C-alpha positions in Angstrom: -15.6 -12.8 -15.9 -14.8 -10.1 -13.4 -13.7 -6.6 -14.8 -11.7 -4.3 -12.7 -11.3 -0.5 -12.8 -8.4 0.9 -13.5 -4.5 0.9 -12.8 -4.3 -2.1 -10.5 -1.3 -4.6 -10.4 -2.3 -8.2 -10.3 -0.1 -10.4 -8.0 -0.3 -13.3 -10.6 0.4 -11.6 -13.8 2.0 -8.4 -12.5 0.3 -6.4 -15.3 -1.9 -3.3 -15.3 -3.4 -4.0 -18.7 -5.3 -7.1 -18.9 -5.4 -9.8 -16.1 -6.0 -13.5 -16.8 -6.7 -16.0 -14.0 -6.9 -19.5 -15.5 -8.8 -21.8 -13.4 -7.6 -25.1 -14.7 -4.0 -24.2 -14.0 -4.4 -22.7 -10.5 -2.4 -25.3 -8.7 -1.6 -23.2 -5.7 -5.0 -22.0 -5.3 -6.3 -25.6 -5.0 -3.6 -26.2 -2.5 -4.6 -23.2 -0.2 -8.5 -23.4 -0.5 -9.0 -27.0 -1.7 -11.0 -25.8 -4.7 -10.8 -23.7 -7.9 -11.7 -20.0 -7.9 -15.3 -19.3 -9.0 -14.6 -17.2 -12.0 -12.6 -18.6 -14.9 -11.0 -15.3 -16.0 -10.3 -11.8 -14.6 -10.2 -8.9 -17.1 -8.9 -5.5 -16.5 -10.6 -2.9 -18.7 -9.0 0.7 -19.0 -11.6 3.3 -19.3 -11.0 6.8 -20.7 -12.1 8.5 -17.5 -14.1 8.2 -14.3 -17.5 8.9 -16.2 -16.9 6.2 -18.7 -16.0 3.8 -15.9 -19.1 4.7 -13.9 -21.4 4.0 -16.8 -19.9 0.5 -17.3 -20.1 -0.3 -13.7 -23.7 0.9 -13.3 -24.8 -1.2 -16.3 -23.2 -4.4 -15.0 -20.3 -4.5 -17.5 -17.9 -4.2 -14.5 -18.3 -6.4 -11.4 -15.6 -4.7 -9.1 -14.8 -1.0 -9.3 -11.7 0.5 -7.7 -12.3 4.0 -8.9 -13.8 6.8 -6.9 -17.6 7.1 -7.4 -19.2 10.3 -6.3 -22.2 9.6 -3.7 -21.7 5.9 -4.3 -24.6 5.3 -1.7 -27.1 6.8 -4.3 -26.6 3.7 -6.6 -28.4 1.5 -4.0 -30.4 4.1 -2.1 -31.9 6.0 -5.0 -31.2 4.0 -8.1 -31.9 0.6 -6.5 -29.0 -1.1 -8.2 -27.5 -4.4 -6.8 -24.4 -2.3 -5.8 -22.6 -2.3 -2.4 -19.3 -1.3 -0.7 -16.9 -2.9 1.7 -18.5 -0.8 4.5 -22.2 -0.1 4.2 -22.0 3.4 5.6 -19.5 6.5 5.1 -16.7 6.4 4.4 -17.7 3.1 2.7 -14.0 1.9 2.6 -11.0 1.5 4.8 -9.1 4.9 4.7 -5.4 4.2 4.6 -3.9 6.8 2.3 -3.7 10.6 2.3 -3.7 12.4 -1.2 -1.3 15.2 -0.5 -0.4 18.6 -2.0 3.4 18.8 -2.4 5.0 22.2 -2.5 8.0 22.8 -4.6 10.2 24.4 -1.9 12.7 25.7 -4.5 10.1 28.1 -5.9 10.4 31.7 -4.6 7.6 32.2 -2.1 7.2 28.6 -1.5 10.6 28.4 0.0 9.0 30.3 3.0 7.3 28.1 5.5 4.8 30.8 6.4 3.4 30.9 2.8 3.2 27.1 2.7 1.4 26.9 6.2 -0.9 29.8 5.4 -2.2 28.1 2.3 -2.6 24.8 4.2 -4.5 26.6 7.1 -6.8 28.4 4.7 -8.1 25.4 2.8 -11.6 24.3 3.6 -11.1 20.6 4.1 -14.6 20.0 5.2 -15.7 21.2 1.8 -13.2 18.8 0.1 -14.6 15.9 2.2 -18.3 16.9 1.6 -18.1 17.8 -2.2 -15.0 16.4 -3.8 -15.0 13.2 -1.7 -18.8 13.0 -1.0 -18.0 12.2 2.6 -16.0 9.1 1.8 -13.3 10.3 4.2 -13.0 11.1 8.1 -12.4 14.8 8.8 -9.2 16.3 10.3 -11.3 17.1 13.3 -12.1 13.4 13.7 -8.6 12.4 13.1 -6.1 15.2 13.8 -3.1 15.7 11.6 0.2 13.9 11.8 2.2 11.8 9.3 -0.1 8.8 10.1 -3.1 7.5 8.2 -6.4 7.2 10.3 -6.1 3.6 11.1 -6.0 2.7 14.7 -2.5 0.9 14.4 -0.8 3.9 13.0 -2.6 6.5 15.3 -1.2 4.6 18.3 2.4 5.5 17.1 2.0 9.2 17.8 1.3 11.4 20.7 -1.5 13.7 19.6 -1.4 15.9 22.8 2.2 16.8 21.9 1.1 17.9 18.4 -1.9 20.1 19.2 -0.1 23.4 18.8 1.0 22.5 15.2 -2.2 20.9 13.9 -4.7 22.7 11.8 -8.2 21.6 10.6 -8.6 24.2 7.8 -10.8 27.2 6.8 -8.8 29.3 9.2 -8.5 32.3 6.8 -8.0 34.9 9.5 -5.2 32.8 11.1 -3.5 32.4 7.7 -3.7 36.2 7.1 -2.2 37.0 10.5 0.7 34.5 9.9 1.5 36.1 6.6 1.1 39.7 8.1 3.4 38.8 11.0 6.1 37.5 8.6 5.9 40.8 6.5 4.4 39.1 3.5 1.8 41.6 2.5 0.1 43.3 -0.6 2.1 46.5 -1.1 0.8 47.5 -4.4 -3.0 47.0 -3.7 -3.6 44.4 -6.5 -5.0 41.9 -4.0 -1.9 39.6 -4.2 0.8 39.6 -1.6 4.4 39.9 -2.5 7.8 38.8 -1.5 10.6 41.0 -2.8 8.3 42.8 -5.1 7.1 39.7 -6.8 3.4 38.6 -6.5 2.8 35.1 -4.8 1.2 33.3 -7.7 1.4 29.5 -8.3 -0.1 26.7 -10.3 -1.6 23.7 -8.6 -1.7 20.5 -10.7 -2.9 17.0 -11.0 -4.0 14.9 -14.0 -7.0 15.9 -16.0 -10.1 13.7 -15.5 -9.4 12.8 -12.0 -12.5 14.5 -10.9 -12.3 14.4 -7.2 -8.6 15.5 -7.2 -9.5 18.3 -9.6 -12.3 19.5 -7.4 -10.0 19.3 -4.4 -7.3 21.6 -5.9 -10.1 24.0 -7.0 -10.8 24.3 -3.2 -7.2 25.0 -2.6 -7.1 27.7 -5.2 -10.1 29.3 -3.6 -8.4 29.3 -0.4 -5.4 31.1 -1.9 -7.6 33.8 -3.2 -9.0 34.5 0.3 -5.6 35.2 1.8 -4.1 37.1 -1.1 -2.1 34.3 -2.8 -2.9 33.6 -6.5 -3.4 29.8 -7.2 -4.3 28.7 -10.6 -5.3 25.1 -11.2 -3.7 23.2 -14.0 -5.0 19.7 -15.2 -2.7 18.3 -17.8 -2.9 14.8 -19.3 -1.3 12.2 -17.0 2.0 11.8 -18.9 2.6 15.6 -18.8 1.7 15.7 -15.1 4.0 12.7 -14.3 6.9 14.5 -16.1 6.2 17.7 -14.1 6.1 15.8 -10.8 9.1 13.6 -11.2 11.4 16.3 -12.5 10.1 19.1 -10.1 8.5 21.2 -12.9 5.6 22.2 -10.7 4.7 24.7 -8.1 2.1 22.6 -6.2 1.2 19.0 -7.2 -1.2 16.5 -5.7 -0.2 12.9 -5.3 -0.5 9.9 -2.9 2.2 9.1 -0.4 2.5 5.3 0.5 -0.6 3.8 2.1 -0.8 0.6 4.2 2.1 -1.8 4.1 4.7 -3.5 6.4 7.0 -0.5 5.6 4.5 2.2 6.8 4.4 4.6 8.4 8.2 4.8 8.0 7.8 4.7 4.2 5.3 7.6 4.3 7.5 9.6 6.5 10.3 9.0 3.9 8.0 10.1 1.2 7.2 13.3 2.9 10.7 14.2 4.1 13.6 12.2 3.0 16.7 13.9 1.6 17.4 10.7 -0.4 14.3 11.4 -2.5 14.9 15.1 -2.7 18.2 14.6 -4.4 17.0 12.3 -7.2 17.1 13.8 -10.7 14.0 11.8 -11.7 11.9 11.2 -8.7 9.0 8.7 -8.7 9.3 7.9 -4.9 8.4 10.8 -2.8 9.3 14.3 -1.4 8.6 15.7 -4.8 9.1 19.3 -3.7 12.8 18.8 -2.7 12.4 19.5 1.0 15.4 18.9 3.2 15.7 18.9 6.9 18.6 17.1 8.6 16.8 16.6 12.0 14.0 14.7 10.1 16.7 12.8 8.2 18.3 11.6 11.4 15.1 10.5 12.7 14.3 8.5 9.5 17.6 6.8 9.8 17.0 5.7 13.4 13.6 4.3 13.1 14.3 1.1 11.0 16.8 0.2 13.7 14.7 0.9 16.7 12.6 -1.8 18.5 11.4 -0.1 21.5 7.7 1.0 21.0 7.9 4.0 23.3 11.1 5.2 21.5 9.4 4.8 18.1 6.5 6.7 19.3 8.8 9.5 20.3 10.5 9.5 16.9 7.2 9.5 15.0 5.9 12.3 17.1 8.9 14.4 16.5 8.7 13.7 12.8 5.1 14.7 12.8 6.0 18.0 14.6 8.6 18.9 12.1 6.3 18.1 9.3 3.4 20.2 10.7 5.6 23.1 11.5 7.4 23.2 8.2 4.6 22.1 6.0 6.7 20.7 2.9 3.4 19.3 1.8 -0.1 18.9 3.4 -2.8 16.1 3.1 -6.1 17.1 1.7 -8.1 14.1 2.9 -7.9 10.6 4.3 -8.9 8.1 1.6 -9.4 4.4 0.9 -6.2 2.8 -0.3 -8.4 1.2 -3.0 -12.1 1.8 -3.5 -14.0 -1.3 -3.5 -17.6 -1.2 -5.0 -19.2 -4.2 -6.4 -22.1 -4.8 -8.7 -23.7 -8.2 -7.8 -25.8 -8.6 -10.9 -23.6 -11.5 -12.0 -21.5 -12.5 -8.9 -22.3 -12.3 -5.3 -20.4 -13.0 -2.0 -17.9 -10.3 -2.2 -16.1 -9.3 1.0 -17.5 -7.0 3.5 -16.2 -5.6 6.8 -18.1 -7.7 9.2 -18.7 -11.0 7.2 -16.3 -12.9 9.4 -14.0 -13.9 6.5 -11.4 -11.1 7.1 -10.8 -10.7 3.4 -9.4 -7.2 2.6 -11.1 -4.8 0.1 -8.3 -5.2 -2.5 -10.6 -5.9 -5.5 -10.2 -9.6 -5.3 -6.6 -9.4 -6.9 -4.1 -8.2 -4.4 -2.6 -10.1 -1.4 -5.0 -12.2 0.6 -7.8 -10.3 -1.3 -7.7 -13.0 -4.0 -9.4 -15.3 -1.3 -12.5 -13.4 -2.4 -12.4 -15.5 -5.8 -13.1 -18.7 -3.8 -16.1 -17.2 -2.1 -18.0 -15.8 -5.0 -21.2 -17.4 -6.3 -22.7 -16.9 -9.8 -26.2 -15.6 -9.5 -27.3 -16.6 -13.0 
């Protein structure tokens, strides 16, 4: 059997609990590939946290892991385990999503774009990539900011030269302080925290407990706040509490993924960053969790699905990126694989890799054309 980690929807059963792929009844699989898949069953085991999942993966109880593993390369370089990833060097996977800190723009203080941008400018993204992500992400120096993920197809849809004056790469503490000072947002009472209308700028930044790389990322955001006179406290509730906070806008700053790679993107991601349609939802699972409203952005979002001219689309996406980077309703903390894809080959071998010529995507053998991997596997025992 092949076990998968965690929270993955299987295209056959459409369940995130336990996945069954029955070889003897796989008519369409035989029609497409002329044979049955190698494994008889797939199971999806839910682990309590990343640490428990890592332990099971290292011991061979799990064959395909889609959770983040800190310094995954050490599993084969130092531990000598039969473990590999889709790409054999950093970032080890195809980065197609952008975990993002969303500001609740209805909160006093966060309704000022100078505060939002100052926080975003001061964050040390290189530290996030090196420590929280263990270098499993390109930097914002390598791939400058826009609403696009770092894939070449999406990057071709923006004019990076037109965005240079709005982009930031992080750890710009002095620039962030200067921005706040110019806006008159200063510490008047000498307690180390800046104020607006006599009220200290103090906020909570939250994501689910146990998401270790995200928890570490928000700690770095909090540290950036302290450097520029803004109090940011991290808050890591259980997942259900976090989901309630995020979807009903009971947060100051929350961290979540915008849409990654699909036929609807990058338009779907732009919607998730800036669409008023989502801002007006009473219970919002879709995007723009902080309630940002910008009519210029809305007009562009309405035009894009109807536009077929590539040059015009590039103009629209560049202008959307300019608005986004100027207003900073949210800011991405890293580029990240849409799915992590690490495999333990102690039982099965032949998993997809980037340059193996099969063009099977790293979707854990279960999503879209990724299921083709099931027909390539070989049992090593």
